[in-house]
N, C-alpha and C positions, 0 to 999 in steps of 0.2 A: 685739104687734106686727107691723107691716104695712111694706111695703117700698114707695115711690110709688115712684122713680124714681131713676138713677145717672148721673152723669157720669164720664169717665174721660179722663184723659193714661197711660195705663199699658199697656206692649208695644205693641203694634200699632196700641191703641186713640187716636187722638189728636181727642181733645174728645168723644169720643162720647159718646152722650145714651140710656137705654134708660127707657122708659118700665113700669113694672108697676101688673095691678092686684091683686084681690082672689082668694082662692081660687087656680085652679089658673091657671098661665099658662104657654103655652107656644113658647118662644124658638127658632126656628131659625135655622138660618144651612148653609151647606156646612161640607165638612172646610178648615183653616183661615181661617174664617169668626170667627172672636174667644171662640166660645162658651166654652171652657176660660180665658179672660182673661180674660172680665166673670168668670166662678166666683171666680179667684182675685183679681178687683179688688175685690169685693164680701168676701171675705176675709181680708184685706189692712186693709180700710177698717173691718173688727171688731177684729183683733187685731194689725195693722200688721204688716212685714215684719222678719223676723229676721235679724237683721245679724250676729252670729257666724256664719250658715251660710257655708261656702266651695265654690267648682267643686270636682267630681269627676273623673273617667274619664268616669264613667257619666250623673251629674249635674250640672246647672247651679244654682247659688244661686239662689234667690228676686229676691234685689235688683238680681243680675244680668240673671236672664231676661227682666223685666220691665222692662228702661231701656226707655224711650220710643224708640219708632224714628226720629221727627221727631229724637232731642237734643234735645229741650229740657226742662224737668223734670217729674219724676213727682208726679200731684196727681189729687186728685180728691173730689167731693160725693156725700151717700147723704141723700134726702131721706126719711124713715120717721115713722110714728105709733108712739108710746111712752106708755104710759099716758094717753091721751086728749088728748096733745098732737103738733102737729108739731114734730118736731127735725130740724136739717139740721147732719151731720158732716161735716167737712173734714179732708183731709189734702195734706201736700205735704212737699217734700223741703227738709232743715234743712242747711245744710253738704252732706258726701260722704255725709249719713245718709238716706236714703230714707223716705218718710216720718215724717221723726220731727217732723214740725212737726203736731199736732193740735190740733182744735176744735170744741165741739159747742154750739151752740147753737139755740134755738128759733125757727122756721121765721117769716120775714119782721123778724127783729130781731135786736142781736146782744145779749142776754141769756144767759151761758152756763149748760149747763146744769149743776145743781149736783153736785159729784162724780163728775162724769164726764171720765174723764181716756183719753188715748191707752194706757195699759196695760190700764185694768178696763173699756173699754169694753165688748167682747165678751162676760164676764162679767156686766157692771149688764145688757146689751140682750138678752141670750140666754140668760142664766142659767146657763153653762158653762165652763169656761176651752175653750182652742182644740182642746186635744189631744183633749176628749172630743166637742167639735164636731165633726171630722174623724171622727171611728167614729159619727159619729149620724147629724145632719142634712144631712152633707156630704158626697156622695157622688159623686167622679172621676171619670175615664173607668177602666175597668174597676176600682174600688175599692170594691166592692159588699162584698165577702168582710174582717170585723172580723181586728182585732189584737188580743191584751192588750194591758189600759197599767192602770197601777194606777190613774190619775185618775180612768178608767169605772168603775175597781170599786168605788172610793170612793163615785161617786154613785150606783149601784146599787144598792150595800149598803145605802145613806143610806136612800134613799127607800122599800125593800123592808123596813127595820127604825125604827130608833128616829128619822132625819132626823140623823142625827153625819154629816159629812162630812168630817171633819179626817183623819181615817186609813181605812186599810184592811186585810185580811186578812194580804194578800202584806206589805205597807209593816211593821207590825204583828211578823207571821214575821220579815221579815228582820232591824227591829232587835233582837229576841231574839237570833235568829241572832247577829247581830251581837255582840252583847253576850258571849252564849256563846264565841266563836272569841279575843274578846278578853280572855274567862279563861282558857280552854283550848284554843289552838291547835297540835299541835308542839310547838316551843319556844320562839314568840314570844308568847305568851298569858302570862296574870297570875299565874296558877299553876304554869306549869312555873319561869317565869324565880325568882319566890319560892322553889319547890324548888330551882331552880341555887343561887339567892342558899343558903339555909340551908346547903347540902353545901358549899358554899364559904365559908360563914363556921363549918363546924365543923372542914375544912381547914385557915383560917385560926388557929383556935386551938388546933387540934394543932402547926403551926409556929409558932407564939409560942412555946409549951412547949418544943418541940424547938429555939428559937432560945436562950432563956433557959437550956437547959443547957448550952449550945453556950458561950456567954459564960462561964459560968463556969467552964468547961476552960480556957478559951482564957486566959482570966485567971492561971489557977494556972499553966500552963505557962509563959507566959510570965514571970512573977515568975524559979522556977526559970532561965530560959535565962538573963535577964540578969544573976545573980548570977555565974554560968559565965562567962558570955560578961567582965565585970568581970577577974576572974582569969586566963586567955586572955589579954588584953588588957593586963594589967603583963606580967607576961612576957616578949610582944612588945616590948613598949618596951624592957625590958631587952635583949634580942636584938640589937635594932634599934641601939643604941647601940654598941653592939662591934663591928655589920657596919659604921659610918660611916670606922674606918680603910680598912678594904678597899675600900667602894665610896672613898672619898678617891684610893689607891693604882689602882684604875682609871681612874678621873677623869685621875691626871695620865698615866698612860699613853696614853689616848684621845687625850692634847689632842699630845704630842709625835707619835704616827702622823700627825695629824689637818696639823703644818705640816712632816712630813715628806714624803707624800702632795702636799701642798700647792707645795712645792719641785720635786720631779718635774714636775708639770704646767706648772709655767713654764719649767721648763729644757726641754722637746717643745714646748713652743707657739714661742718663741725658734727651737730650732732648724726647724722646720716653716714658719716664716715666712710667705710669701705662697701658700704650697701651697696649691692649689685643694682643694674639697670630697671626702670620698671618695668621694662617686658619680658627679661627672664623673671623678676620678682611675679607677675601674672601669670607666667607659664610654670612655675613653683604652685602657682594657686590652684591652677588646671591638674595639677599631678595629683596633690593633694586629695583632689575631688575622685583622679583617677582612682585613689589607694581603696578609697571607698568601696568603689564598683569594683576593685581589684576582688577584697573580701569577701565582697556578698559574691560574685562567682564564682570563689574558691569553696565556700560553703556550700554553694547550691551544686555541683561539682563532686563535695564529697555525699552528699546526701545521693546524690544518681548513683555515684558508685559503687555507694554499699547496697542500694536496689537492685541494682545490676550483677550482684556481686551473690544476691542473695537468689533472681531470678536462675543465676546461670548455673548456681548450686542446685536449685530443684532440675533445670532442664539435662541436667549432667544424669540425676538419678534417674529419671524417666525415660530418657537413650538406655542403660545397660540392659541387655537382654541375657538370659544366660544361654541361651543356644551360640550367641556369638560373644561370647567373653571372653575379652583378652583379643577383640581382631577388629579392623580397621571393617569401614563399610566398602570397600573396594574387596580385600579381604574374604567377609560375609559375604559378598555377593556370590563371590568364583565359588564359595564352597556350598550356596543354594545350589546355581548353576549345574553344580556336578552331579548335587542327591537328585534333581530336575532330572537329570538324564538316568541316573540308575535307576528311580523308580520308574522313568518312560519306557524300559526296554524291557523287550517282550519273551515270552514265558517260553523254556526250553523246548524244540520240537523231537521226531523222534532221530533216532543213530540215523549214519549214514548206513552201517551193516546192516541195522534192521531194515532199511528203503531197498537193500539190494538183495540180503540173502533170503527173507523169507519168502517175496513172490517169484526168487529161484528154486526154491526148494518147493513149497506147491506146483508151482510149472511144470516141475521135472516128477514128481509125485503124478501129474496127471497124465505127463505119459508113459511111465512106467503102467497104470494103469492102463494105460486106451493099449500100450502093445501085450499086455498080459489076458487081454479079452482077447486080443487076436487070436492069439495064441493056444486061447483057452483053456488058460492052466491059472488053477486059484494059487499057487505057490509062487507062478507069478506076478500076478500081482496085488498079491502084501509082498511082497521081496521089493520089485522094483516099482512100486506105486504106495501103498502104506507105510512105508518106513522112509523117506523123503516128504511124505506131506504129518507125519508125526511129527518130525524135525519142524516143520516150517512152522507147525503150533504151535510147540515149548518156546522156538526160538519169539513166537510171536508177545507168548505171553510172559516173558521174561521180558523183552522191552517194554510192554505196557507196564509192567511193575516199577522198573528204572525212571521211566517217562515221566510216570505220577505223583513218586516222590519230589524230582528236579520241580517239577511243577508248584508242589507246596513251598516248598523250600523259597522259591524266587515270588511267592507270594506273601509269604511273612516277612519277607525285607521289607516289600512294598508297603506292606501296612504298616512294618516299624516307623519307615520314613514318615506317611505320613502323619503317622501317628506324633512323631517327634515335631513336626513341624506345624500340628495341628490343620492339617490341610485337607481338602477334599478329593482333593486330583492333582495330580504330578506338576502340572502347570502353575498352583496357587505357591507353588512352594515357594519362588523368586519374591513373592509379596513382601513376605513377611522380612526376607535382608531388605526391602526398597524400604521398609517402614523405617526399619532400624538405622536406615542412611540417613532416611531425613531426620530422625530424631537427632543423629550424632549430629549433623550438621545443623542443627538451628541449637544444639549445645555451646559447640563451637563460635560460631556467631555471637553468642550471648556472652562469651567468655571474652571473644574480642571486643563489642562494646565495653563492657565491664573493665578493662584492661584502658581502653583509647579515655573513659571517665577518668581511673585515676592519675593518668599519665598528665591528665587539661587540667586535674588539683593541683599537682606537684608544679605543674607547670607557673598557672597563677600565684598560688605561696613563692615558687621563685621570683618570680615579677615584683610581687610585692615587697620583697625583702632586698632583691636589688632595687627597686626605687624609693625605701625609706632611708636607705644607705646614701644613695645620691643629693635627697634632701638635706640629710643632718649634715653633709660634708658642704651642700650650699649657703646652710644659715649658720653651720660653724663658725663661716668668713666673716659674721657684721654680729652674734648672739652666740659663742663657743657655750653660756652656760645650756641650752637649752639641751634636753637629752631622749624627749618623746615625741610624741605626733601632735598631741596636743600644746605642748612647748615651739614646734615647727610653724604652727601654724600661727598661733599669737606673737613671732616672733615678723611672721612677712606682712600679717595685716597691720602693727604697729609701722613695716618700716613703709609700706605701703600709702600709711597715711601722714608719713611726715613726706614722701615723694611729693601725695598731693597737697601738702602747704608749702614744700617748695617751689613746687609748679605753681601757686598761688601766686607766691613771693616775690616767685621773677617775672609774671607777669605784671604785678604791683610795680617792680623794679623799670619792666621796660616802657609802662604807663608815664610813671614818671619824668625817666629818661626823656622818649620821645616830646613829653611836656616839656621838662626846662631846657631842652634841646630847640624848641621852636618859638619858644620865647624869647629876647633878645635883652639881653643886660642895657637897660637906660642906659643912655650917655651924653642927655642933655641937661646941660649943668643950669638952666632957668627952671625943671621941671619939676625942681624939688620948693620953688618961691609960689607954682601955682597950684592953686587949689584940685587936685585929685577932682575925677569922675566919681559922683555918688548915686545920681538915680539914675533911674530905665532913662528920661525925658533925656538927658545929656548925651546919654548913648546913642538915642535914636536918632539923635540933631547929626554927630559923627557918623550913624551908617547912611543916613538923607543925602549928606553932604559927601560921603562915597558914591553912591549911588549914582548923584546927579554926575560927580564926574565922569563917572566910568559913562556915561548915557553920551557925556559931550565928548568923551573920547571915539564913541563908536559912533558917532554922526559926523564927527571929525573925521573920521578912519574913511565911512562911507562915501563924504564931498569929496574927502583925498585921491578916494579911489574913479570918483565920477570924473573931479577935474583931469588926473592921470589917465584915464580912457577917451577922455573927450580930446586930450592934448593927445597922446600918442593915434586916435583917429584922425584927426589934422598931420601928424605927422607921415601915417603910412596912406593916405588918401592923397597929399600932396597940396602943392597952393593951386588953388582953386582959378588962380588965370590962367595956370599952364592946365587945368583939366579945359577950360574954355578953350584954348589955342587947339590943342587935339581932338575936342570937340569939332573944330573946323575942319582941318585936316581928313578926321575920318569921313566927315560928310562930301567931303571933297573927294578922296580917292573912291567914297561908296558910288559917289556919281559917276565917273569917268569909269568904275568897273563894270558898275551899268549895262553904260552906253560900246565898254566893250564884249560884256554879253551881246547883246543886240548885234551890234555888227557879225559877230561869231554865228549867230545864229543866221541872220542874215549870207552871210557866207557859207555855212551851210545847204542853206536851200540855192543858192549860186550853182553851186558845187554839184550840186543831186540831179539840177537841170542839166548843168554840163555831163554828166556822167550819163545822162540818159542820154543826151544827145550823141557822145563816145560809143555808145554800147547801138548806136544806131549804123556807128562805121563801123565796131568792133565784130559783132555778130554776123554780121552779112558776110565779110573776107572768111571767118572763118568757115559759118554753114556753107558759104558756097563750097571751097576746097575741099569740104570734107562730104561733103555730097558729093562732087564727081569721085572719089577716090573710091566712096563707098555704091555708088554706081557700079563704079570697075570691079569691083570685090564681088560686087551679088549681082554679076550678071545684067542688071537693068532694073535688078526687082526693086529698090530702094534710090534711090534719086534726090532726094532731098531730108539734111540736116540739120536738128537746134539746138545748139549750145546755150547753157545757162553760165552766169558771169559764176557760179560752186560748179561749174564743169560738169553737171547733170547732163546728160546726151540724149537725145531721141529721134525716131528716123518715120521719116513718111513713105509708108511704099505708094507705088505708080498708080492712080487710080483712086488711092484712096481719100477720105474728104478730111484726118485726124492723125497727125501724126502719136505715134506709139513710142512711149517709153520705155529707155534700155533693160526695166525691171519686168516688161510687160512681153520681153521678144524673147525669145530662144535665146540658149547659153549662146551656139556658134554664132547667131545673129548679130547678140549683143557686142564678142568680141571682136564682130569685124567692125561695128559702130564705131569701139573707143579704137581700133587699132586706125581706123580710117581718122579720126578727128585726134589723132596722133599724128600720123602723118600728115596733118593737114596744118597740125599747129607748127610742128619741123621745119618745114617749106616756108611759114611766114615768119619762122621766130628764130630758124636756127643760120649760121651762115651756108651757101650755098656749099657744098663736098662735107658736110660735118656727118660723121659716120652715122650710122644706125648699130645700137646692138640692141638682139631678139634674144632670151632667153626662155625657150618654149615657147613662143611666143602664139603658134600655129598647132599647138597641143588640141584646143578644143576643138580643131576646125575636122571637116567631113575631109574624103579624097576629094572633090571636086570644089568648095571653097577655099583649102589648102592651096590648089593648082591655081587658081585664081588669083591668089595673094600672092606667090610665088611670080607667078608673071608678072603681075605689076611691081614688085621687088624688084624684080632682074630689070626694068626701068628704071629706078632711080636712077638721080643724078649724083649722087653721093655714093661710100661705098656702105656696104651692109654685111654684119656678122650674123647670121642667125644659126641659135645654137640648136638642137633638138636632141632627142632619143629615139626618134623616131627613123625607120629607113625608109619610108616612102619621101620622105624632102632628098635624101642623098639620091633615091634611083630616078626623083627628076631633073636633080643639076647633072647628074650621070649624061643625063641626053642631051643637055645642054651646051653646045662649044664655050659658051661666054661665060658660065658660072662655076667656080673653085669647087668642088668638094672636099673637107680634109676628115677622116674618122683620128677623133685623138686616142692617142696610146694611155691603154689603163698603167694610174700609176703602182 
């Protein structure tokens, strides 16, 4: 089969087209250029898109991952050659199912390819299932390492043995082990269940025999108890006839007591008349007691207010100060502060004219004297110097006399203020105003407490009057003659006494009623002719008979319950004959299941031995082919490959004693090893000519490994699609005539 072209609206591909040639095709594109999308598109065209796949935290479902980025419908075509004819595959979305619509026609016509459907397209064209294709010819990014798969195992086993692909060793082994578990797995297998059923059947048979024995014993005891009960019941009937006379007497006494109690209740109810209920009366008694408390508190409040009034008057008298008469504490404080400031003023100093004129005249006189001396003239000295000096001295004398009088007046004023306040210094003056404020505040507080006590006394008196009026109003409803609190107390006590008597009478009435109702009126016509029960012995006889009858009834009930239980258990357990028959069937089935289990165990042993022999045929074929390919890829360095059934590969270097697992190899050599294994499996399991799809499969290879791999792929017998993000593969391909190199256009 050869793929000629692909057209896709798939993921980032928007109506993109890719032309392919025979042999090796190298398709280049940078990262995120659409290489993996083309690979996924080709796989989806062959095998469709899994619709049950769901997104997870680490992966995106294929149906969501490749939704067209342009928002259009997912669709595509592939033109290829198959069995000598050109075929066109078409897929598109059907409703909400991506690639749900499929058609395969011969190219250039609309003639459908017979038998080719969307479900079997990949298997018909490539000859393998999707699972096998993905593990062989389809190598995704970093996906060269193989994983175990039952379908791949069946394919390999079939092609190296008889050609039968319907079953694999792991499937057959799993089926046989499942059959084993079905027959013998803890308590849920057929054999344990049959063994348990047999044990239950044996237990049921034992219980059936026990139930039968219990039934026989219970039936005999029931008959004996029934006869004894009939005899006791007859004796009790005669005793009851004799007791009817006593019942009649007791009933008549109860009726008489009932009538007497009713009459007493009626009399007391008439006496009470419209008296309030007992709770109201008890609350009224509580109010009476509270009145005494109110009166005591009122008197106490009046005495306290009188004492407080006397104390307040004393405090007001003590607060008076003739210095601050008629002033509030604030006004007194302001006056004291003002007087303190006046007394603290400094004494008057020399006037300004004196400070200027006297020094000036003296200076002028000194200058005149100096000038007269210089001129040597006594007249000049007397005129120019003596006159100013004399004037200055006179001015100084006059100023000193005025300043002395001003200072004396200031001292007299300060002394008067200090004497008025009785203070030793100006700063002591506000102290008297502060003391006045404290006495004044204390007197005002005493007045406030006095008024509060008087208000409390008035409030208590008002409460007493209100409560007294309320009590009189209540008592007047049933005792209008009452006029004072003493009468109120007596009326309430009398009413409560009547209420207590009425409650007692009602209790006696209720007791008499219950007694009368509990006694049936004798109706036996023969009771009058029989002597009544007169002594304690007669009454004890009836009690003993009744007690014995109750005990017999109880025992009969127990025996009846045991009999019913035995019969119920017999009905539940079923017929013993049927139980024995089922035991025989279960024993036969158990024998058969044990034989089946032994046969399955033997089949597993034979299958394991056959698988070992098949492995001897399976392993050499794959290992030999993979060894040849690895030898070509590594230029002869490695020539031997070993592959386990779990698809774990190892390689042996030429000249080395032991093989090395893939985990022990370098990344490049490990990738060469798994590529060789994949190519070997492709060669053995896929139809000849099936295409290989490699997505950056040579990315871990260095230049030498890459060239060896490309050289081997160039000679591959089928079509090879190698997608790469490197330029080196393209450069290598352009130097060879048989290799087609295509650069993808960036979408």
